[in-house]
N, C-alpha and C positions, 0 to 999 in steps of 0.2 A: 502491500500499499503506500504510496505517495503522501509525504508528510509536507505541509505547506510550513513554513517557519517565516519571520521577518527576515530573513539573511537566506531563503530563497532567491535562487535567480530570475530577473525574470524571461530570460529563455526558456530556462526551464521549466517553470510553473507555466506555458502554453505547448510548451511541446507537450508536457505531462497531463494536463488539460486544459483540453481547447476551448471549453465554457469557458475559462476565466478569463477570454477574451473579451467578452460579452460584460460580463461582469464588471471589469476593471474601467471598460468604457462607460459603463454606469455612475462608477463613482470620478469620474476626469480623471483616470490616470491611463495613459494613453501607452500600449504596450506593443503597439505594432507601428512603425513609422514607415511609411513609405515601400512597404512587404518586407520589409527586414524588421527584425526582432530590436527592442528595446534593451541595451544595457545596461547591469546594474542587478541591485538585490529587489525583493518588495519594499521593503523599508526606504531604501534612498527615494525610488517612484513617488512613493507615500509623502514623508517628506519634502520632496520637490513641489509636492501640491499643498503643501500646508497643513497638512494629517496630524495630528494630537498624537501622544503615543495612545492614548482611549482608544482613536479611533481607525491607527492602525492594526490596533491588537483585536477589534471587532473584523477590519478585513482578511485577516488572518482568520479569524476562530468562522467567517463566512466562505472561507473559500478551503477549510479545512471540509466544512462540510456539502459543500461543491464537489469534492472530490470523494467523497464516499457515498453522494446521492448517483454519482456518475458512474460508478461500479455498477 
């Protein structure tokens, strides 16, 4: 089973959980630009958008739930 953490690379996340692209888009976190993956971690991408620690924790939790529902 794939585990989502703050340190999960965005590229790995979208490879392992394709549905994460839509989720991240809804949260305002662009994970694909011009067909190329965005480099960096989930936490780095969220921080660039001004997410607080609590908001990042929620994103990790919701993405984790998305991975289990995709199985």
